[in-house]
C-alpha positions as CSV (number, residue, x, y, z in Angstrom):
1,M,0.0,-0.3,0.0
2,A,1.3,3.2,-1.0
3,I,1.5,6.3,1.4
4,A,0.5,9.8,0.1
5,P,3.1,12.5,0.3
6,P,1.9,15.0,2.9
7,R,-0.1,18.1,1.3
8,K,1.7,21.2,0.9
9,P,-0.1,24.4,1.5
10,M,-1.8,26.2,-1.5
11,A,0.4,29.2,-2.0
12,T,-1.6,32.6,-1.6
13,A,-1.2,35.4,-4.1
14,R,0.3,38.4,-2.8
15,R,0.3,40.3,-6.4
16,V,-1.9,40.2,-9.3
17,S,-1.8,41.3,-12.8
18,L,-3.6,44.4,-13.7
19,F,-4.2,43.0,-17.4
20,E,-6.2,40.0,-18.4
21,R,-4.8,38.2,-21.5
22,E,-6.6,36.2,-24.3
23,V,-5.7,34.7,-27.4
24,R,-7.4,35.6,-30.5
25,V,-7.7,33.4,-33.7
26,R,-8.6,35.1,-36.9
27,L,-7.7,34.4,-40.9
28,S,-4.7,35.7,-41.9
29,P,-4.3,38.3,-44.4
30,A,-2.2,36.2,-46.8
31,G,-4.6,33.2,-46.0
32,L,-7.4,35.2,-47.1
33,D,-5.7,36.2,-50.5
34,V,-5.2,32.2,-51.0
35,L,-8.6,31.4,-50.2
36,F,-10.2,34.4,-52.8
37,D,-7.6,33.5,-55.0
38,A,-8.9,29.6,-55.0
39,S,-12.6,30.6,-55.0
40,E,-14.8,29.8,-58.0
41,V,-17.1,32.3,-59.2
42,L,-21.1,31.6,-60.1
43,T,-23.2,34.8,-60.8
44,E,-26.5,34.7,-61.9
45,G,-29.1,38.1,-62.0
46,Q,-31.0,40.0,-64.2
47,V,-32.6,43.5,-64.7
48,E,-36.2,44.0,-64.5
49,R,-38.0,47.2,-64.5
50,G,-34.8,49.3,-63.7
51,R,-33.9,47.1,-60.9
52,Y,-30.9,44.5,-60.7
53,F,-31.7,41.2,-58.8
54,G,-29.1,38.5,-58.5
55,S,-26.9,36.3,-56.7
56,T,-23.2,35.4,-56.8
57,M,-21.8,32.4,-55.1
58,L,-18.1,32.0,-54.3
59,T,-17.1,28.3,-53.7
60,I,-13.7,27.7,-51.6
61,D,-12.5,24.1,-52.3
62,L,-9.9,24.2,-49.2
63,P,-8.0,20.8,-50.4
64,R,-7.5,22.3,-53.7
65,A,-5.9,25.3,-51.9
66,Q,-3.7,22.9,-49.9
67,P,-0.3,23.5,-51.6
68,R,-0.5,27.1,-50.6
69,L,-1.4,26.4,-47.1
70,S,0.3,25.0,-44.0
71,D,-2.8,24.1,-42.0
72,P,-4.9,20.7,-42.8
73,C,-7.5,21.4,-45.3
74,D,-10.0,19.3,-43.8
75,P,-13.7,19.6,-42.7
76,A,-12.8,20.5,-39.2
77,C,-10.7,23.3,-41.1
78,A,-13.4,24.3,-43.3
79,R,-15.8,24.7,-40.3
80,R,-13.4,26.8,-38.5
81,V,-12.8,29.3,-41.6
82,A,-16.6,29.6,-42.2
83,T,-17.1,30.5,-38.5
84,L,-14.2,33.1,-38.9
85,M,-15.5,34.4,-42.2
86,T,-18.9,35.0,-40.9
87,D,-17.9,37.9,-38.7
88,D,-14.9,38.9,-40.5
89,E,-15.4,42.6,-42.0
90,R,-12.4,42.1,-44.4
91,V,-14.2,39.3,-46.3
92,R,-17.3,41.0,-46.4
93,V,-15.8,43.8,-47.9
94,R,-14.0,41.3,-50.5
95,A,-16.8,39.3,-51.2
96,R,-19.1,42.4,-52.0
97,K,-16.5,43.7,-54.2
98,V,-16.6,40.6,-56.0
99,A,-20.4,40.5,-56.2
100,L,-20.7,43.8,-57.2
101,A,-18.2,43.7,-60.1
102,Q,-20.1,40.8,-61.2
103,A,-23.7,42.3,-61.3
104,A,-22.1,45.4,-62.8
105,R,-21.8,42.9,-66.3
106,T,-25.4,42.7,-66.3
107,A,-26.8,45.6,-64.6
108,G,-24.2,48.2,-65.4
109,E,-23.2,51.0,-62.5
110,M,-26.0,50.4,-59.8
111,T,-27.0,52.8,-57.4
112,T,-27.9,52.0,-53.6
113,P,-26.7,48.3,-54.0
114,A,-27.6,46.3,-51.3
115,V,-25.7,42.9,-50.7
116,D,-26.5,39.9,-48.0
117,L,-24.0,37.7,-47.4
118,H,-24.5,34.1,-46.1
119,V,-21.4,31.9,-45.3
120,H,-21.8,27.9,-45.4
121,R,-19.5,24.9,-45.2
122,D,-20.0,21.6,-47.0
123,G,-17.6,19.1,-46.0
124,A,-13.9,20.5,-47.0
125,R,-15.8,23.3,-49.0
126,V,-16.7,27.1,-47.7
127,R,-19.5,28.6,-49.8
128,L,-20.2,32.5,-49.7
129,D,-23.6,33.5,-51.0
130,L,-24.3,36.8,-51.6
131,D,-27.6,38.2,-52.9
132,V,-27.6,41.5,-54.8
133,E,-30.3,44.0,-55.2
134,G,-30.1,47.7,-56.6
135,A,-31.4,50.3,-58.6
136,A,-29.9,50.0,-62.4
137,P,-31.0,53.0,-64.4
138,H,-28.7,52.2,-67.3
139,P,-27.7,48.7,-67.7
140,P,-24.9,48.0,-70.5
141,R,-25.9,47.3,-74.0
142,R,-25.6,43.8,-74.9
143,P,-24.6,42.8,-78.5
144,I,-27.3,41.2,-80.6
145,L,-26.3,37.7,-81.4
146,L,-27.5,36.8,-85.1
147,G,-28.4,33.4,-86.3
148,A,-26.0,31.4,-88.7
149,G,-27.0,33.0,-92.4
150,S,-28.6,36.5,-91.2
151,K,-27.1,39.4,-92.0
């Protein structure tokens, strides 16, 4: 039978720190560059009665970005990335810029555009869905495509 060593009295704190420290995790600027560079962009939308209605989806396949990243690009990483992206103003600004540039191809220069961002995760992929709406008073003219044999 083992005999337990005698208990030492707990040390009392005579001095305390004025500062409480915490560790914050956020997406690195270089990491954001890699993620946006690796994203696939899909946009659909139309101008109806002087207003543009559309959506843009940015899909980021983390395993495809793996050669440029040191973190494991698995579903757990995608979950963390999606969570961090949801509240990151830098992501919101960049995604909005992409969505508005895509919308401008159909709507031209919009006035008072509204952009809603939703972040989703599917396995090791992160998806940014952006709904875009705004006044499009002067959509760009599109060339008229003529069928074969037409003049």
